[in-house]
C-alpha positions as CSV (number, residue, x, y, z in Angstrom):
1,M,52.3,106.9,84.2
2,P,52.2,103.3,86.2
3,L,56.1,102.7,85.7
4,H,57.9,105.0,88.1
5,R,61.8,104.1,88.3
6,L,65.1,102.3,86.2
7,Q,65.6,100.0,89.8
8,S,68.7,98.0,89.2
9,I,70.0,96.2,86.4
10,V,72.2,93.0,86.1
11,M,75.1,93.1,83.7
12,G,76.8,89.7,82.4
13,V,80.6,90.1,82.1
14,P,83.6,87.6,81.1
15,D,85.4,88.7,84.1
16,V,83.8,89.5,87.0
17,E,86.4,90.3,89.6
18,E,88.0,92.7,87.6
19,T,85.2,94.2,85.9
20,A,83.5,94.7,89.9
21,A,87.0,96.5,90.6
22,Y,86.1,98.9,88.1
23,Y,82.9,99.6,89.1
24,T,84.1,100.1,92.7
25,D,86.8,102.8,91.6
26,F,84.1,104.1,89.7
27,G,81.9,105.1,93.2
28,L,79.3,102.3,92.9
29,R,79.8,100.5,96.7
30,P,79.7,96.7,96.5
31,E,77.1,94.8,98.8
32,G,78.0,91.5,98.3
33,E,76.8,88.8,96.1
34,G,78.0,90.7,93.3
35,W,75.5,93.8,93.8
36,F,76.8,97.7,93.9
37,S,74.7,100.4,95.3
38,T,74.5,104.2,94.7
39,R,74.3,107.0,97.0
40,D,70.3,107.4,96.8
41,G,69.2,104.5,94.7
42,G,70.5,101.3,97.0
43,R,71.3,98.1,95.3
44,Q,71.4,99.0,91.5
45,L,74.0,97.1,89.7
46,R,74.6,93.5,89.8
47,I,77.8,91.7,87.6
48,V,77.4,88.6,87.3
49,A,79.5,85.6,84.5
50,A,78.5,85.8,81.2
51,P,80.3,84.5,77.9
52,F,80.6,88.3,76.5
53,R,79.1,91.7,78.0
54,T,75.1,91.7,77.9
55,L,72.6,93.2,79.2
56,L,70.5,90.3,81.7
57,D,68.2,91.7,83.7
58,V,66.4,95.2,84.1
59,V,63.9,95.8,87.2
60,V,61.4,98.1,86.8
61,G,59.4,100.3,89.6
62,V,55.7,99.8,89.6
63,D,53.0,101.4,91.5
64,D,50.4,98.9,92.9
65,P,48.8,95.1,91.4
66,D,47.0,97.1,88.8
67,D,50.1,98.1,86.9
68,L,51.2,94.2,87.1
69,D,47.5,93.3,86.1
70,R,48.0,95.7,83.1
71,A,50.8,94.7,81.9
72,A,50.3,90.8,82.2
73,R,47.1,91.6,79.4
74,T,49.0,93.5,77.1
75,L,52.2,91.1,76.8
76,R,49.4,88.1,76.5
77,A,47.9,90.5,74.0
78,L,51.3,90.5,71.6
79,D,51.9,86.7,72.6
80,V,54.8,87.5,75.3
81,G,54.7,84.7,78.4
82,C,55.1,86.1,81.6
83,V,55.0,85.0,85.2
84,R,53.2,87.3,87.9
85,E,54.3,85.9,91.3
86,G,52.9,88.5,94.7
87,G,54.4,91.6,93.6
88,R,56.1,91.0,90.9
89,L,55.4,90.6,86.9
90,V,58.4,88.8,85.0
91,A,58.7,88.5,81.0
92,V,61.4,88.0,78.6
93,D,62.3,89.4,75.0
94,D,62.9,87.1,72.7
95,A,65.2,89.3,70.2
96,T,67.7,90.1,73.5
97,G,66.9,87.8,76.1
98,L,66.8,90.6,78.4
99,R,64.6,89.8,81.1
100,A,62.7,92.5,82.9
101,T,60.4,92.3,85.8
102,L,57.9,95.0,87.0
103,E,58.1,95.5,90.9
104,I,55.7,97.2,93.0
105,G,57.5,99.6,95.2
106,P,58.3,103.1,96.9
107,R,58.9,105.8,94.6
108,L,62.3,107.4,95.0
109,R,62.8,110.3,96.8
110,Q,66.3,112.0,96.6
111,P,67.2,114.4,98.8
112,I,66.8,118.0,97.6
113,V,70.9,119.0,96.9
114,P,71.3,122.4,96.9
115,P,72.3,124.0,93.5
116,T,75.6,124.3,92.6
117,P,76.0,128.7,92.6
118,Y,77.7,130.0,89.4
119,N,78.7,133.3,88.5
120,G,77.4,135.0,85.1
121,P,77.3,138.1,83.3
122,G,75.1,140.4,85.9
123,R,74.8,137.8,88.2
124,T,76.9,137.0,90.9
125,E,75.6,133.9,93.0
126,R,79.3,133.4,94.7
127,A,81.3,136.2,95.8
128,A,84.2,137.0,98.0
129,G,85.4,132.6,97.5
130,R,86.4,130.0,95.1
131,A,83.8,127.7,93.2
132,P,82.4,124.3,95.2
133,G,83.7,122.6,92.4
134,V,87.5,123.1,93.1
135,L,87.3,123.0,96.8
136,R,85.6,119.2,97.2
137,T,88.1,116.1,98.0
138,D,85.6,113.9,98.8
139,P,85.6,111.1,96.3
140,V,82.7,111.0,93.2
141,R,80.1,108.1,94.2
142,P,77.0,108.6,92.2
143,R,73.7,109.3,93.4
144,R,71.6,106.6,91.3
145,L,71.2,104.7,87.7
146,G,70.2,106.6,85.1
147,H,70.1,104.2,82.0
148,A,71.0,102.0,79.9
149,V,71.3,101.6,76.4
150,L,71.0,97.9,74.9
151,G,71.7,96.8,71.3
152,S,68.9,94.3,69.5
153,T,69.2,92.1,66.6
154,D,65.2,93.0,65.8
155,Q,64.8,96.5,67.3
156,E,60.7,96.9,66.3
157,R,60.6,93.7,68.1
158,T,62.1,94.8,71.4
159,M,60.3,98.0,71.0
160,R,57.2,96.5,71.3
161,F,58.2,94.2,74.0
162,L,59.4,97.0,76.2
163,V,56.4,100.1,75.1
164,D,53.5,98.2,74.2
165,G,54.1,95.1,76.3
166,L,55.4,96.9,79.3
167,G,54.3,100.6,79.6
168,F,58.0,102.3,79.0
169,R,57.0,105.5,76.2
170,V,59.0,107.1,73.7
171,S,60.8,110.2,74.3
172,D,63.0,110.6,70.8
173,H,64.1,108.5,68.0
174,I,67.5,108.5,66.1
175,K,66.6,108.2,62.5
176,G,66.9,104.5,61.5
177,E,69.2,103.5,64.7
178,G,67.7,103.5,68.0
179,S,64.8,104.9,70.2
180,F,65.0,106.6,73.7
181,L,62.4,105.2,76.2
182,R,61.7,105.9,80.2
183,C,59.8,104.6,82.9
184,S,60.4,107.5,84.9
185,E,60.4,111.3,84.5
186,D,64.0,111.1,83.2
187,H,64.2,111.8,79.3
188,H,65.4,108.2,79.1
189,N,66.0,104.9,80.9
190,L,66.5,102.7,78.1
191,L,68.0,103.5,74.6
192,V,67.1,100.7,72.2
193,L,69.6,100.2,69.5
194,R,69.8,98.4,66.1
195,S,72.7,95.8,65.8
196,P,73.9,92.8,64.5
197,V,74.3,91.3,68.1
198,S,72.5,91.3,71.3
199,F,75.1,93.2,74.0
200,L,75.4,96.6,76.2
201,H,76.4,99.3,75.0
202,H,76.6,101.3,78.5
203,T,75.4,102.3,81.9
204,A,75.1,105.9,83.2
205,W,75.1,106.8,86.5
206,Q,73.6,110.5,87.5
207,V,76.2,113.0,90.0
208,D,75.7,116.1,91.2
209,D,76.4,118.4,88.5
210,I,79.4,119.1,85.5
211,D,82.1,119.3,88.4
212,D,81.7,115.6,89.5
213,I,81.5,114.7,86.0
214,G,84.8,115.9,85.8
215,R,86.5,115.3,89.1
216,G,84.9,111.3,88.6
217,A,86.5,111.0,85.1
218,A,89.8,112.4,86.3
219,A,90.4,110.1,88.9
220,M,89.5,107.3,87.0
221,L,91.8,108.0,84.6
222,E,94.8,108.9,86.5
223,G,97.1,106.4,86.2
224,R,94.7,104.5,83.5
225,P,94.3,107.2,80.3
226,E,93.3,103.8,78.3
227,R,89.7,103.9,80.0
228,H,89.0,107.5,78.5
229,V,86.1,107.2,75.2
230,W,84.4,110.5,74.9
231,G,83.6,113.5,76.9
232,L,83.0,116.1,78.1
233,G,80.1,117.2,76.3
234,R,76.6,117.5,76.1
235,H,74.0,116.1,74.5
236,Y,71.0,116.7,72.7
237,A,68.5,113.8,73.1
238,G,68.2,114.5,77.1
239,S,70.6,117.7,77.5
240,N,72.6,115.9,79.6
241,F,76.2,116.7,80.5
242,F,78.6,113.7,79.8
243,W,81.7,111.8,80.3
244,Y,82.4,108.5,79.2
245,L,84.4,106.0,80.3
246,K,85.3,101.8,79.5
247,D,85.4,98.7,81.7
248,P,87.4,96.3,81.2
249,A,84.5,94.1,79.7
250,G,84.2,96.9,77.2
251,N,81.1,98.0,78.3
252,F,81.1,102.0,78.5
253,S,80.0,104.1,81.7
254,E,78.5,107.8,82.0
255,Y,79.0,110.0,84.7
256,Y,76.0,112.5,83.7
257,S,74.2,115.4,85.1
258,D,71.4,118.0,84.1
259,M,69.1,115.4,82.4
260,D,65.8,116.7,81.0
261,C,62.8,115.8,82.9
262,V,59.4,114.9,81.5
263,P,56.7,114.8,84.9
264,E,53.3,112.7,84.4
265,D,51.2,115.2,83.7
266,Q,53.0,116.9,81.1
267,L,53.4,116.1,77.1
268,W,56.3,115.7,75.5
269,T,56.6,115.5,71.7
270,P,59.2,112.7,70.3
271,E,61.3,114.0,67.8
272,E,63.3,112.1,65.2
273,L,67.0,113.4,65.2
274,E,69.5,112.6,62.4
275,G,73.4,111.9,62.6
276,A,74.5,113.8,65.4
277,Q,72.2,115.9,66.4
278,G,70.8,112.5,68.1
279,L,74.4,112.1,70.1
280,Y,75.9,115.8,71.0
281,S,75.2,119.7,71.0
282,W,78.7,120.3,71.8
283,G,81.9,118.4,72.6
284,P,84.7,116.4,71.0
285,P,83.3,114.3,67.7
286,P,82.8,110.4,69.3
287,P,85.5,108.4,68.7
288,P,84.1,105.5,65.7
289,S,84.5,102.8,68.5
290,F,81.9,104.8,70.4
291,I,79.4,104.4,67.8
292,R,80.4,100.5,66.5
293,P,82.4,99.0,69.7
294,E,85.7,97.3,68.5
295,D,84.4,93.6,69.8
296,L,81.2,93.4,68.3
297,A,82.3,90.6,65.3
298,A,83.9,88.6,68.0
299,H,80.5,88.7,69.9
300,M,78.6,88.3,67.0
301,T,80.8,84.6,65.9
302,G,80.1,83.3,69.5
303,A,76.7,85.6,70.2
304,H,74.6,83.2,73.0
305,A,71.2,82.2,72.0
306,P,68.5,84.8,73.6
307,R,67.6,82.7,76.9
């Protein structure tokens, strides 16, 4: 697969300072000029000013110049303009205004973290000691950016841009609602939803295990219960554990672990998922505001035109 990672994103919000403070609490490290880093992925989030919450830019890693040439040909065949400069190719999705950059760079090699020992029926992985998850005291800091979810007023057009143009692959569909796309071995790196307005729904950040999901969420909710959105639970599409919180701009942010992976030499058959199956396998039901965010009506009345 020529694409190999979701390298970084740029998020637009009305209140940069307040939103930046939230993501610092979330465990991302401020790096200056609006950038935030993860433990393994480096600078992966930039927060800039915008009239409404939105996903402005994504950067996707590729291996070599041939990958850029291939994408340039397919984009032009779709009548999508693009600019090739050195080791980068830049194009814009007309439906959402999302600017996508393919950039030559090394593949992310995360350090191997020893698996968390769990005891089970007939299986003792941890003897004569408490579970590591109850002994950890260090703040949770995400390993890397996993995926982003955006709404598009023309989902089919955005899909053509990302899949037929840039080379994303389809992992699964939510019937009548959206599609999970990958640019790495993760089950998904982008989810494109049908929406009456283009907007950023959520970003997802990998942590070590379910214990760190719980620890991270508990720390974020201490004295700030209004940040809670949905969790703890386990998705069906992607299979990952999750807990969602809400930033001051209205974007959801997800701690996740144990995501399905699709190695390049393995086959994967996309499913068409219906209703709750596409959202979760177990956990509390999602609140209505997760499915239809409450601020979309206001967003629609003043929606900015795609760039």
